[in-house]
C-alpha positions, -999 to 999 in steps of 0.1 A, spaced: 784 -854 2 800 -843 35 787 -862 65 771 -842 93 759 -850 128 740 -827 152 748 -832 189 721 -822 214 721 -830 252 685 -827 266 672 -837 300 639 -837 317 609 -845 294 606 -846 256 587 -816 244 552 -822 229 564 -812 194 589 -840 191 569 -859 165 574 -830 141 611 -826 150 615 -863 142 596 -859 109 621 -832 98 650 -855 108 634 -885 89 631 -864 58 669 -857 60 682 -893 59 718 -882 51 721 -861 83 724 -877 117 713 -866 152 729 -877 185 708 -870 215 720 -875 251 690 -877 274 672 -892 303 638 -886 287 634 -922 276 629 -938 242 614 -917 214 584 -933 198 586 -937 160 623 -926 160 640 -926 126 672 -945 121 693 -913 117 684 -902 152 702 -920 180 692 -915 217 720 -922 242 703 -928 275 722 -913 304 714 -895 336 719 -858 340 744 -864 368 764 -889 347 765 -865 317 777 -837 339 804 -860 353 815 -868 317 817 -831 309 836 -823 340 862 -850 333 866 -841 297 870 -803 303 888 -805 336 863 -784 354 835 -789 380 804 -788 358 773 -798 378 748 -770 373 714 -771 391 695 -763 359 699 -783 327 694 -751 307 731 -744 315 739 -771 289 734 -744 263 767 -729 274 784 -762 264 774 -760 227 807 -747 213 825 -774 233 803 -804 222 826 -813 193 854 -817 218 834 -834 245 820 -860 220 851 -863 198 849 -901 199 812 -903 187 819 -878 160 851 -893 147 837 -905 113 819 -872 104 831 -843 82 810 -818 101 794 -816 135 767 -792 146 751 -779 177 714 -769 179 681 -771 197 649 -792 196 625 -763 190 629 -765 152 612 -782 123 636 -790 95 631 -785 58 656 -798 32 689 -793 50 710 -806 21 694 -781 -3 707 -753 20 740 -768 33 749 -784 -1 784 -798 -8 796 -767 -27 786 -745 2 803 -766 28 835 -768 8 839 -730 10 840 -723 48 846 -740 81 818 -726 103 782 -719 93 759 -697 113 724 -690 101 725 -655 116 742 -625 100 758 -609 131 763 -638 156 766 -675 160 731 -691 158 729 -712 190 699 -732 177 718 -743 145 755 -740 138 778 -762 117 815 -767 122 841 -786 103 852 -816 123 889 -809 127 909 -807 159 913 -769 154 876 -764 152 867 -788 180 891 -768 203 881 -734 191 859 -729 222 892 -727 242 896 -692 228 865 -680 247 877 -656 274 874 -671 309 857 -702 295 867 -724 325 853 -699 350 821 -692 331 813 -728 323 818 -738 360 793 -711 371 758 -723 379 740 -696 360 735 -697 322 760 -673 306 749 -675 269 784 -684 258 772 -699 224 759 -667 210 780 -644 232 816 -653 239 818 -678 210 805 -652 186 831 -628 196 858 -651 183 845 -642 149 826 -609 152 833 -578 173 822 -542 172 787 -552 160 773 -517 170 796 -499 146 780 -486 113 776 -517 92 801 -509 64 828 -500 89 820 -531 110 821 -554 80 855 -540 71 867 -546 106 853 -582 106 871 -591 74 904 -584 91 897 -613 114 909 -646 98 883 -665 118 855 -644 103 869 -651 68 867 -688 75 830 -686 86 797 -679 69 773 -655 86 742 -654 64 707 -647 78 685 -677 70 653 -660 81 640 -689 101 629 -674 134 596 -655 130 585 -628 154 620 -625 169 645 -597 169 657 -600 133 636 -582 107 623 -603 79 636 -607 43 624 -573 32 635 -555 63 600 -552 77 584 -567 109 558 -584 87 566 -621 96 551 -652 81 521 -664 101 521 -700 89 548 -724 77 541 -753 54 559 -786 55 554 -808 24 574 -840 21 604 -824 38 603 -791 20 595 -760 41 578 -728 28 555 -702 43 526 -679 36 548 -648 32 576 -656 8 560 -675 -21 580 -705 -33 611 -697 -13 623 -727 7 639 -726 41 663 -750 59 642 -749 91 618 -729 112 627 -720 147 595 -714 168 612 -699 198 586 -672 203 555 -693 198 566 -720 223 571 -694 249 539 -675 244 510 -687 223 517 -724 227 513 -723 264 475 -722 258 475 -756 239 459 -785 256 469 -821 261 441 -833 239 457 -813 210 491 -830 217 475 -864 215 468 -858 178 503 -848 169 520 -883 164 496 -892 136 496 -858 121 534 -857 120 533 -889 99 513 -872 72 531 -860 40 520 -824 47 511 -801 76 515 -766 88 527 -748 119 518 -714 133 511 -697 166 481 -720 168 503 -750 169 505 -779 143 476 -784 121 467 -803 88 478 -784 57 447 -772 39 448 -756 5 428 -726 -5 402 -750 -21 398 -766 13 416 -798 3 444 -814 23 
């Protein structure tokens, strides 16, 4: 089984849904997470999640020294631009892994190994869970020098990383190494993409894991799942029957509906996340209740 480690720098304050993020990590014991943060220790943190405590200034100093640029942005959101370079920046910590990955914290993981199984990982070098771009919230890369340094092919990467503003390099400039002419008719675009050797070494398959976002759902409609069900590390929803998913990305909910949630609701989350089953929707995280009304 190929070894895999996610690298995520995150500074400020841990989000209120972290107990559920950690529950998904705990249910994937053969995958590791490496978090660089000043947010403090994580309560009930599983052994496959390691928090490296560092200040934001010290982390920016490390990035600057490794990349040979002045990287000291005023807003930590700029760290998203570093995602394609994280394998290079943290080469030492990742030395023993077959794959490394960049991603976000606004996810609940299902069975990652059922999706990124050994046979699948043997076939390609880069794995995006979107069809037409690199998925900034979850992308896997083979841990070789060539792949760790692939970000160097991004046009003007030094200038754009040194800028204070967020440039969206992970889903923009890094995607263009693999895919261009996305607005062409799809058959013609796919033919053009296949001429690119980097595209042929990558997997771009839509995992349908971000409800209410720009990508239409499995059947091409805008009829998205309303609730997602987590049972002992397996993730399904109320829309797609028994189909399982590697994760759910609640980007839209956290920016809209969840802003109405209260601190009293958050206080119930640590104990709920330890239950063998629960559900998540625009209403937040709740106990999983069957149609018969039984948990």
